[in-house]
Every structure is written in C-alpha cells, then in structure tokens.
N, C-alpha and C positions, 0 to 999 in steps of 0.2 A: 486368298493366298496359297492356301493349299493346291488349288485347282491349277494355278500358275506355275507352282513348283512341279507338279506333274506334267504339265504341258512342256516345261524346260527339260525335265528328265526324258520324256518320251521323244522330245525333239533331239536331243543329243545322241540318245541310243538310235534313232531312226537314221541320224547323218552317219553314225559309225557304220551301219548296217549298209546304208547307201554307197559309203566309200568303199567298203570292203566287196561290194558286189557290184561295182559299177563296170567292170570288165566282162566281156562275153563269157558266159559259163552256160553253155547250153545244157549240161549234164546235171546242174543243180536242181534240187527239188524246188517247187513252188512253195512261197511262205503260206502260213495259215495264221489267221486271227484268234487270240485268246480272250478270255475276260475272267477276272477273277476277283471277287469281293468277299469280305468276311469281318466279323465283329471279335476283336480281341478281348478277353476277359480273364480276370484272376480267379482264384478257387472260392471267392466270396461272390462272384459273379459282378464285380464291379468292372467298369471299362479300364483299359489297359493304354494309356496315353503316351505319345511319343515311342512307341517301339518302332525300330527299324526292321521293314520287311524288304527282302530282295529276293528276285527270281533269277535262278542261274541256269545255263544250260550244263547238264550233267556231263554231256561227252566231252565238252573242252572248256567247263568251267568259265564260260563267258558270262558277265553280268548283264541281263536283258532289261532289268528295270529296279529301280530301288524308291520306296516311299517310307512315310512315317505315319502311324497310326493318330486319327485326330483326337479330340476331347471327348467323343463317345466310343472310342476304341476302334472306329470303323477303317479300314483300309480297302481302298479300290483301284484296281488295274481294269483299263478299257482298251479293247481293240489293239492288243500288243501282237505286231506282226513278227512271227517266228518260224523257224524251218523245221522245229519239232516240239512235239509234247513231252519229249524226255526231259522234264524240267525239273529243279530241286528249289522249293520254297524255304527260305529261312528267317526266322524271326529272332530278334535278340532285343534284350531290355537290361538294363544295370540291375534291376530288382527281380529278374526271373530268370529260369535256366531257359537257354536258348534251346528253339525248337525246330526241327528240320522235317520236311515230308516232300513226298513226289507230287506233281501236280495232276498225275494220272490216278493217285490214290484218293482223289478229293470226290466225296460223292454230290455234295451241294456247294457248287463253285459260285454261287451269287448271294446267297443268303445263310451262309454259316456261320458257326462260332467256334474258335479256337480257344483253348482254355492254356494259360502258361502256369507253371508250378513255381512256386516261391524257391528262391536259391536257399541251400541249406543253412547259410551264415546269415541269411536275412531273416532273422527269426524274432525280431521284435516287434511290438504292437501298442498303438496309442488309442485312448477312447477319449472323445472330447464331448464334453456337458456345455451346452450354450444356452444361455439365458439373457433376459433384457434386464434392464436396470430395476424392473420391480420383481425380479426373480422368477419371472414366468419363462418356461422353456420355450425355444424359437424353433419352428420347423422350415425345412427347406432352406437352411444355410448352406451355401455352397462352400464346401472346404477342398482347397488344393493343397497337396504336398509338394513342395517344390526343392530342387537342389540345385544351385548354381543358375538361379532363375530358370530352370527345366523343370515343366510339371510331370511328376512322376505317377501321382495317383490323385484322384477325384472323387468326391462323396457328397451326399447331402444328408444333413440331420434329420431324424424322424420326428415321430409326434412327441417323443419325450426330450427332444432337444439333443439326442445324442448320435454320434457318428464314430465308427470304429475302423481303423486302418491295420492292418496286420501285414506280415511279409516285409517289414522295414529292416535295412540293415543297421548295424551298430554305430550309427554316423549323426551328423547333425543336419536337420531339415528345417525348411521355412514353411510353417503352416499359416496359409491365407484364408480368412473368412469374410464372404461378403453376402450381402442381402439387399435388395432395395429396401429404402427407408432406414437402413442402419450404416454407422460408420464400418469401413473397412478394417479388419485387424489383422496385422502381419506379425508372427513371432517366431524367434529361433527356438526350435526344441531339440534336444540332444537324447537320441535312443541310447540306453547305455547298458541294457541287460534284456535277456530273453527269459527271465524267471517270471515276470510278472508284467502285466499291461500297464502302462503309463498312462495315469488318469490326469486330465487337463480340463481345468474349468475356466470358460471363458464368460464375459460380460458385455454385450454390444450395446452401443449407444445409439439410440434413435437419431436421426437428424432429418431436416427437411431440405438440407443442402444438395443442390445438384452436383456440387464438386465433388463431394463426399462419395458418390455412388457412381461417378465416371472414372472409375480406376481399372477400367481392362485395356487401357491404350498398350501399342506394342511400337517398340523401335527395332528396326533391323539394321544393322550397320555392316557395309562392306566397304571399307577403305581400299583405294587403289593406288597403284603408282601411274606414272604418266601415259605408260603402255595398257593401261587397263587391267593390269594382273592384281588380283587379290592381294593384300598384303596381310598374311596370316601373322599373328604374333603382335599386332597392333594393340596397345592398351587403350580402352575407351573410359573415359572418367566423365560420369554424367551428374550434373549438379542441378538442384532446384532450390531455389532463394538461398544461394550461396552454400547450401549443404551437399555434400557427396551422398548421392543416392546408392550408386552401383560402380564397379569398375571391372567389367568383364575383359577378356582377351579374345580376339578374334581367332577362331579354330575353324578347319573345316570349310573356310570361304565367307564366314559371317559370325556375327556375335548377335543374339537376341536378349532383349529385355521386354518382359511383359508385365502385367499388373501396374501400369503406369497410370495415375491420376491426370485428368485434363489441366492443362496448364503450359508455361513456358519453362523450357529447360536449356542449359548450357552443356556442350559437350566438347570435351578436349582430347584429342587423338594424340598418341604418343607411340612412336617406334624410332629403333635404334636406327641412325643413318639418315632420317628424314627430320625436317622442320616440325615442330609441334603445330597443330591446327586447332583452332578454337571456332566452334559455331553454335549458332543460337536455332532452336527450333521449338515450333508450338504443336503440342498433342491436343487433338479435339476429344469430344467425349468417346472414348472405347475405340479410338482411331488407330490404325496400323499405317506406319510409314516405313520405307526403306530408304537408307541414306547412304548415298555413293560417294563420298568424299575423294577428292584426289589429293595425296600429300606429295610435297616437294622434297627431293633429296636435299641433304646439307650442301653447303658450297664445297665443302671437302669431301666428295663422293667417292674416295678411293676405299672402298671396303670390299674390294674383290681380289686381294692378293692370295696367293697359294702357298703353303709351306709344307713340302715334302719331308718327314721325319724318317731316318733310317738309321735303325739301333742294332748294334753288333757288339759281339764280345771282342775286346781288346787282346785277347791272347788266341782264340781259335779262329776268329775273324768270321765267325758263324752269325747270322742273324738271330735277334733275340724276340721271340713270340712273349706277347703279354707285359711287355714293358709299359708303365703307366706315365703317360705325356701330361704334365699340366702347363697351360700357358696363361701368363697374366700380362696385362697391359694396365700399366699406371696403378698396380696395386690391385686392380679388378679380374678376378678370375674370367677368362674368355672360355676355356675349356679345362675341364678336370679330370686327370687320371684316365684319359683315353688310351685303350690298350692297343700295342701294335699287333700286326697279324703275324701269320708264319713266315713271312718275308721280311720281318722286323720293321714294317713300315706302317706309317699312319699318316693320313692326308688332311690337314687343317686348313678350311676353306673361308672364303669371305673375311679376310683379315683386314683390318684397317691399317693406315700408315701409324707407325709409332714404335717405341722401343720396349720389347717384350723380354720378359723374365722366362725362360725355360727351365722345367725341372721334369726330369726323368729319375723313375724308380723303378726297381725291380729286387724282388727278394733274392739274397745271397750276392747283390752288387752294391757297391757305393753309389750314393745319389749323385747325379749331375745336376748341377745348377748353373746357368749362364745366361747372358743375355743375347738378344737377337733384333737387330733394327732393321724395320720395313721402310724404306723411304720412297717407293713407288709400287705401283699396282704391277705386279709380276707373279711369275711363278719362280719358286726357290726350292733347293734342294739341299740338305745337310746331312751328312753321315756322324752320328755320335757314337764314340767309342765308350763302353762301360768295362770297369775293373770290378773283378769279383772282390768281395769282402771275406774275411776269415771266421765271421761269426757262426756260432751254430745254433740257428733261430728258425729252423724248419721242422720243430718237433711237433707231433700230433699227439693229443690224448682223446681216445674216444669213450665216453663212459655209458656202460649199460648196467645201471643198478636194476637188482632184481629182488622178488619175494623169495620166502623159501623153497616154494614151487618152482622156481625158475621164469617166473614171467616178469618181464620188464616192467617196471615202475614209471610209466609216463607220468609227468608231472612234478618229478623230483628236481627240486632246485639244487645245482652244483656251485660250491663257492671255491673258487681256486686261489689260493695265496701263495705269494713268493715274498721271503724277506718279510713277512708279518703284514704285505700289503696285498688287498684284493685285486686281482687281475681281471677276472672275468667272472660272472654268475649266469651261465646258461640254465636254459629248462630243457629236461628230457622229453623230447617230442618225437613220435613216429619209432620209436624203439631205442633211440640213442640222442646222446649230445656230443657235438665235435668241437675241440679248440685246437687249431692250428696256429702255426707261427709261433711257437713256444721254443724259446732260448734254453740251451743246456742247463740243468741245476736241479735242485731239489724243491719240491712244491708240497703245499699241504691241502687237501680236499676235504670238504665238508658236504656231506649229502643230507638235505632236509627233505622231508615227504610227512604231509599229514597223516597222522595214524600210526607213523613208524618212528622208532628212537632215531635221534640224529647220529651220523657216524663220521668219524673222522681218521683219515689215514694221511699217510706220507708217500710220496712216490718221486722217485728220480728219472729225469727225461735226459738220455744222452744225446750226443750230437746228433740232429736231425733224424732222432727216433721216433717211430709211430708204436702207441701202447694202446691197447684195449682193456680197460679195466671194468671188470663183471663182479662188484661187490654186492653181497647179500645184506638187505636191511632187514631188522627184526621188528615185527609188530609190537605196538605197545601192549603192556601186560593185560589190558582188557581189550580183547581182539574181538569183542561183539560189537560191531558198527554197522550193523546191516538192518536195524529195525526200520519199519515203515509204520507212520502215522498219518491218519487221514482226518482231517478236521472238517466237520460240517457245521455250518454256522446259519441259524434260522431265527426268524421273528417269533418270541414266545407266544404273541397274541395271534398273529395270522399265519403262523405255522409256515410262513414262506421263506425260501431260501433268501440269504442276504449277500449281495455282489459286493465287492469291496470293502468289506471289514477286514480290518488290518490285525494280523496275528504276530506276535512276538514270541520267540521260544529260547529259553535261556538255560543251561546247565551249568550247575556251580557257580551263577553269578556270569558266567560267560554268554554271550549272546551268539546263539547258533544261527537264527535268522531273525530279521527285524522288519516287522511291519509290511509282511508279505499279503497281498490281495487275494481275498477269495474270488472265484470265477462267477459266472451266471448262475451256478448250481450251488453257490456258497461253499465250496470245496477248496481246499489247500491240502496238497499231498507232500510230504517231506520224507525223504528215504535216507538211508546212511546213518541212521540215529545209534550212538552208542548206549549200553546200560548206564542209569542213573536217574536221578530224581530231577525232573523238569518243571520249571515256572512258565506256564502259559497265560499269556496276556492277549486279550482280544478287544479290540475298540472300533468303534464305528460312529460316525456323526449322528447325533440324535438318540444314541442308545447308551445304556449304563455299560461302563468297562466290565468286563470279566477278567479277574486274575484268580488263577488256580494253580495246582500242581498235578504233575502227571509221572508215574514212577514205571520206568522201562525196566524190566527184571530180566527179560530174555529176548533173543533175537527173533522177533516175530512182526505180523502185521496187525495194526491196532486201528480202531475207528472210533470216533467219538463224536457225538452232535452236542453243540453248545448252544443254549438257547438264551437270546438276547432282549433284555427289556427296554422299551421305549421311555426316554425322559420326556418331560413336558415344557423343557424350557425354550427360550428363543434362541435357537441356535444356527442362524444364518449369519452371523456377524463374520466380516473380513477386515483382515489386517494386512497391509502392504508395507513390506519394510524396503527402504531406500537409504541405507548409511552412507554416509559421505565423509571424506576429508575435509580438511580445513579450507579447501580450494574447490569446494563442491563436486569433486569427482565421486562417481559412485565406486563404492568399496565391494567389487566382486569377490566372493570367497569369505564373506564374512558370516559367520555360523551365528544363527540366531536361537537362544533358548528362550522358550514361551513356557511360563509356569502359571498355574491357578491352584489356589490353596496349597501352595508349597509344593505341587506336584508337576513335574516335568510333563507337558502337553505334546509339544513337537518341536524339532530342533533342525529347521531348513538350513540351506546354505543360499546366500544370494548369488543368483547367476542372471547374466544377461540383464544386470540392471536393477533386479528386485527379487525379492522372495514374497510370495503370497500363501497365507493360510486362511481358508475359509472354514465355513461349518463352526465358527466359534459361538458359545453359548453367552448370553448376557450376563456381564460382571467384571470383576477387577483381576488384571492379569500382570505378572512381572516379567519384564523383558531383559535379558542380558545378551549383549553384543560381545562377540570374539572374535578378534582378527589379529593374525601374527603381525608384530611390529607396532600394534596400536594397544592402548589401554582399554581394559574391559569397561564397558559401560552399563549401567543397570538402571531401568526406568519402570515407572508403573503407568499402565493406561488401562481406562474404563472403556469397556464395549457396551453399547447400548443394544437394544432388541433390534436385529437384523442391520446393525449399522456397518458401514465399511469407512475405515480410516487409513489414510497414508502417513507413515510415520517417516521422517527424513532426519535422523539423529546424526550429529556430526561427532565423529572418534578422533580423538588427539593420539598422536604418535607418542610411544612410551619411551623410556630412558634406556632400554636394552641396548647395551653397546654390540649385542651379538646378531642384530638383525640387518646387515649390509651384505649378506651373503649374494652372490651371483652365481647361476646355472647357464651355461652356453652349450647349444646342441646343434651340431651339424648333421643335416639328414642327407644321405646318398642312397643311390640304388646299389644292385650288387655287382655292377661294374664300375663303380666308384664315381659315376655323375651325379651331380647335384639334383636333389628334388625341390623344386619350388612349390608353394602353397600347401606342403604338408601340414597336417593338423597335430601339433604338439600340446598335450595336456598336462598341467602340472598338479599333483596330488598330494595332499599330506593325510595319511590314513585313508579313509574312504571317501574325504571331501575333496572336490576338485576346485583348486584355488584359481587357476587361470587357463586360459587357451589362446595359444597364438599360433599363427601362419608363419612358415619359413619365408624368407626373403628371396631374392633373386639368386643370392649367394648359398641358399639353402641353410641360412642361420635363423635360430631365434635366441633371445636372451631373456631371461627372468631375474629381476633385480628385488633388492629389499627383502631378501628370505632370512627368515631367522633360524638359529642352529637347532638342528633336530634330527631324529633318525628313523623317521617313518615317510621319507618322501618316496615319491615314484613319479615316473614319466611314462606316458603312453603316446605312441607317434602313429599316426595313420595317413595313407595318401591313397588316392585313386588309383587302380592297376596295381597296387602292391600288397603285401601281406603286412598285418599289423604288427607291433613290437611294444613290448612294455619291460620296463626294470625298475628295480628299487634302488635308492641310494641313501647315504647319510650326509649331513651337510654339518660342518664344522663351524665354529665362531667366524663369521665374515670371510669364509672360503670362498674361492672362485674355483667352480668345477667345468671343465670342459669335455664333452662327450660327441665322439664322431660315431654315429649309427647308422648301419646299412639296412634297408628294407629289400626284401626278397621280391622280385617280380612275378606276378602272376602269370602263369604261361597262357597264351592266347588260346591254344586249342587244349582244352581241358574238358570236353564235352562228351567224350567217348564213353560208350555203355558195352560192357561185356557181360553177357548172360551165362552164366555156369548151368550146365545139366549134369548132374552126376547120378550115374546108374550102375547097377550090378552087371557084371560081365555076363554071368551066366542065365541070370533069371531076367535079365532086361528091365527090372523093376527099378523105380526111382529109389535113391537113398537119402533118408532124411537124416540131418543132423552130421552131416559130412561136414570137416572144418576147412574153410578155405582161405589160404594166405596168399596175399599178392604183393611183390616187391618190385621196385623200379630202382634201377642202379643201386642195388642193396639195400635201399630203404623201404621200409615196411610202410604199404600204402593201406592195407587192410588186413586185420590178423584174425585168423581162426572165427572168421564169421560162418555160421552154420546154413546149410542148405533147408529149404522147407518141406513139406510132406510130398511135394511133387520133384523134390531133389534140386530144385532151382535156388540160385541165388544172383541178384542183380548187383553188379558193381558199376557206380555211376562216377560222372565226372572224373574221367581217367585222361591223363595226358598222354600226348604221343611218346613212344619209347619201346625198349625192350623189356618186358615183364617176366619174372619168375613166377610160376604158378606152383603152389603146393596144396595138396588136397590129401586130408588124412581122415582116417574113420578106424576105430576099433574093429579088429577083426579083417582088415583089408590091408594090402600093400599100399604104401605112401606113393603117391604120384607127383613126380617134379618134372616140370617140362617150362619150355620158353614160349612167350606169345608176344609177338611185335605188333603195336598198334602204329600203323603210318599215317592214319587221318582220322578225323573226328567223325565217327560213324557208330552205329550199332552191331555189335559182333554177337553171336551165339556159338558156342561150341558144346558137345556132348562129352563128358569123360567117362570111361568106362573102368570101373575098379574091380580088381582081382582079390580073392579072398587069400 
C-alpha cells in the first residue's frame, strides 16, 4: 500500500511539474534525479512510525514529495526529478520535535539514520510486563502504541517479558499486544504524570483459534460525492456483531482503521447534507481494503447559500472589527462567535434553507439578536447597526505576585471575588496572570502559593481601568524547604538494586509523595523538602515492608540505602474488581480499599471498566468499595496461592439527597469556536471520576454528583494547550462553565543560539543571565550561559522578541530580535564592563 501511495504522490507532483514546464523554456536548466532513504529512530533507537517527511525547494518553498515512515521507521524517495539540489527535508511527528536539514548536508543519502528528540512536554513513560496464564514471561510480543487508530510507537518484549516506551505525552493511548498463538489484547491507558514510569502488567491467553491471530486487517475509507470528490468530515461507524467498534472521521482525504480481526463488518457513512449509507464488508486474515463509496445528496440539496454580515457602529457609521457573530438553525449552532474583519464583515457560507437566529456581540455594545429566513440558495448581504451600552466593563487586572527578592512567583493561584462571589481563579504563568472584561467596582483578591502565607487584599477598579498589582508574599516561618533526599533500595541478600519499590513519604501525617517507584538503579530522589520528622514507608511485592523515620534538621543533601528482606509467601495472587450498579453497568470512579490484617494494602480506582491488583500474598482480605452517590460496601475474600479472582459486586444507591448535582462544560478555542472531541476529565481530590468527550456543540455534562469542595476539571484537545481548574459543588447545584483553550502556534520550532563574550578580551562569559520576552510576556527568564558563553533557546514562535542580557560587572544589554520563520539562528552579543 505504501508503494502505491508513493507512486500516486510522485505521479501527482510529476504532473504538476509537467504542466508548469510544458511551454518552451529554452533557458531553464535540465532536471536531475535524486534518491534518498533513511531510518527514523527515537532516542532509545526504536523505529519512529507514521512520521511525515516532506522534501521542499528552498528557493521557492515548493513541495516536491511527501511520504510517511513505515512500521520499521523507513522512508524512501526514489528517482525524484528536480531542477536543483537546494532542498530542505522536514520531518514531523506528534511525539517528537520537528527536524529540518538540507539535502546537500546529508553524508549518507541511502542507508542513514535520523534521530528525533522527544518533545519537552512528552515526558511520560510506561513499562509493560507480559506473562502467560502460568505466570511465565513472554518474549517477542509486538506492542503498538496507538492514538485515534494511528500507530505512534512499536516495540517487542525482551526475554524478561518487558518493553518500555518513553517520550509519551500526558494523554490517553491504546496499547495493542499481539503474538502468534495468543489472543490479542487492546487496552486504553492514560499517561497522567512525568514523575514516575507507569507499570502495566498483562496476562496473555493462549489460543489455537486462527480468528484470534488474524487481527492485522486494515480498512481505508474514501467516501466521495457524485463528482468523485472526497467528502472530508464524513463520520464512519464500524460495527461487528452489532457492536460499535470505532467511529473515525474522514480527514485529509481518508480515514484508516487497522488492527481489525478477520470477519464481517457493517459500515454506516454519515455526512451533513447527504443520505446515510450502510454497507457490508468482509475482512480476510490481515487483509487491507480501500472502500470508495459514493454518497448521495439529500433531496433538499440547497446548502450553498451565502450570507455576508456587515456590522457597523450606529452613531459613527464606522465598521466594527471583532464583533462576534453566532448563527443558529432550529436551535443548533451552525457557527459560533466568528469575528468580523477590519471592514466589519464576515462571510457565512454553505448555509441550508431555514429560519436562522442571528446573535451579534461586541464588548461595549448592546447584543443584537434577530432572525433571518433563507428560502432559496442565493447570496445575501445585510448590515447590522450596533448601539453602544453604558456599562463600564472593560477593566483589566494584571497580577504579578513576588517574593521578598522581587522574583515573580509563578504558580501562585489568584482568587478574585466580587460581592462575596468567586469571579475567576487564574494561575500565574510566565510572570503574570491577567483578567480582563472586569466591571467597575470593588474586588477582593486572595493569593495562595505553597510555601508562602496566604494574602488577602482589596482593590477598586474604575471605569475601563487597567491596574497592575505587584504584591509581595511572605514565606512561611520555616523557610528551609530545599533539602534533597536520595533513596537507594536494595535486596538485603543479593545486594542488587530493586526496581519499582514503592516509596511513600509523610511529614506530620501529611503525605508529601505516595508510592513513587524506584528506577532501574533502585533510586528515587526527592527535592524541595522542608525541615521536620518524616515517616518513610517502602513497599515491594515479595518483600517485607519497611517503615521508619528520618529527621531533616537542616537544608542539605542526604542519601540513605534501605535493605529489603524477601518473604516466602505465595505472592502472585490477582484480584480484578468490577463493581456495578443494579443495571449491571460498571461503576468507573469507584475507590477500592484493600486491607489485610487491618492494614491498608492498596487503594486503586476503577477505570476503563476495572481495577487490577496483582502480587497479592495468600490469605484473607477485606475490601471496601466507595463511590459517590452509593452506599459503601464491605466484603471479605480469600486469595489462594497464585490465584486470580474477578469480583463483580453490586453497589446500592444511597439515600443522600445531595447527589443530584450537574456540571456542564462548554469548550471553545481562543477565537470563540467550539472544540469537538475535547477530553474533559472530572476529578475529586486526586481520583479521576469520569472522562467525557465534547459533542458537536462543544458540550459535556456530568450528572449525579454529590455535594463536595474538592472537585476539579482538566480539559485537553489536540492542537491546544491544556486547562485545569478547581470548583466546589453545592447540594444538587447545576454549574455551567464556558472554558477557552489557547491554540498552539503552528510555528514554534525556531532555535536561537546566544553567544555572549567580553567586548575587550573576546573571551566567552559564563553565567550571563538571558531573559527573552515576546509581546511583553516572559518566554525564558534569567537563564545562564555555559562555560562557552552559550545558551540555546528552543521552540520559539514567530514574533518580535526583547532580549535582555545581564552579568555582574557588565552593562546590561537590551535589544530586539525578530523571528520571521521557523529556523535556527545564532548571534554573538558583546558585553562591555
């Protein structure tokens, strides 16, 4: 299939070149043929799959060819006919930093290797241990890490049955395990933090069934209209045995589903303006099929009307830029808060017949809400006149909390109240937090920052006034919170380091960190520790638990080795928990408390339909199930030597009258457009209760929530920065939130290398502090140059930067630097004493 894709791509570009050159051009140079192939690998030397590689002409930025790396990380371009070797090769992938280099700089153009570096925010990792039914490790299991059915990473288990993946973003992935003679396993895994490697244990079941091993089938969907044009945006529903398997959307000309088992499938195509189409297809063993179904337009095929909005000020008659236009048809949002341009205009296209509601909003103006009836497919134009309002609601507060030395305290939480009601609760990032759209009046502000005393102040905002608040926060009385403790955990008999020992640290009964895993060297390092008497708890399957104390009396670095003794019990038991409601639905979010001899052993949360605890020793256990809105349930269970049990307890709803709360969330981008399929996670404390995807209107709704004060929501979407906030929920209250996500700038891959030298001696200056600002926002702050006088600033977006360089004994340098394209730059700065 990849060969066919390459042929089509090359044919397409050959046609373009032919058409552009078919007139006589006697002075044009003759073309040359180039070849290029290489293997793409990550920092662990694993192949990089589905990276997009393009070859571009540098002189005119024309795209010569595009291809995708295969499952071995191989990319090959053969016999490309070009007029110049002045070419740029660009490699991009969602998990790695984009890499660009010139074709002429490549030494090995046929058998080379290119290494891509992990993105800084893709810092998660997962290690899988794979065993058979008898507990034996399985070698050479192929493990694929997928997202939206697209393979991102691939690896094989070693002789210990383990395989590790690094460089994972903090998102949800599907892990697919396959090996001949075993049933395929597919499981969703959520990577939630960068502090520790997520350990996953899988048990593969042997099978002699051919059906279970034929699960590498591929379906490629290319629905078209009657003219043969691909219908991007078509929703594909794939069913097997009446069960929905996947529901991808056609993008960039196709939708691809792989990992399909042999058998018969039903496909339903859905596209606005077209009739639904149902088809059947049979997938053979590891077969790949391309389906090019033609969809028919609905009988009422008028969805091509155009409405041109012109928005003006009713008094000055001037155009209004940035007015937000919302259009609804039969209550359904067709477009939402689209902004008018500098001419006050906005064009709404492909509108169907019907009666529309038009809503136009602009700060400082009264909202317009009217109706517009489209009875035929035509072009319409209408001018809307907006009247100014008299409200003073354009105030701005800029928060810059500092420590006693004047350093900005990033991470400070700001709580802004008016009339006793919480208005907003932003977090200080990149040197400030900003709240605009504030009405005239008095506000109360509360600053909260770990290690500092809370501070409450009052401020009055005038009509459309902007104020910058630079309050100083005081450290808590005990200001020594910089101690470092290095734990080393080893086997007492073998003296070898113990990986995956779980360490818990408590201070005055408060958990500082919980069950952090040791690395391959048996080490965990924790910094930022305050003075005090700590409780240290170290646990590992098959070993006796260590519980001791450690006293930190001064801010220093400490190191301690802990020796663990093995126990001789049968400690490979497994309990699988599947709590359900009375209708048999799995209750995700249920907290499981497992006790033995009155001591809490583990407290997992049910996610993706189950919670699993392994490494359990033979004996009797007490289990307590807890779930908001349900009565707690306590049961006893006995685990035999190496026994596995699945527990399907039914929980009863309680009589609490305060468990009917609802939280509704609408997710938009920073331009007011709705975001579909954004992931919204609901948390209570540190436990994830539920995760939903936003619908076509950008909404999710969480129901049956109990009263509480430690809820939070985290929102993420591809192409946008994540967002998280906390909230309290009253008894049976309904909360509505509209949250905007910031778009990630497409070009944020520029690199600027600073070289700082003494103007007289010409020697490099080590320890010069470099600050970089973009539009007044601090991008990096007081980063120091190395012993070569160099500092590398990476992942810079386009824009005009302010560069500030400081060094004791030297005059400060402050200049501007303009980045107009994503490239690598280098500049030498000469400092004068």
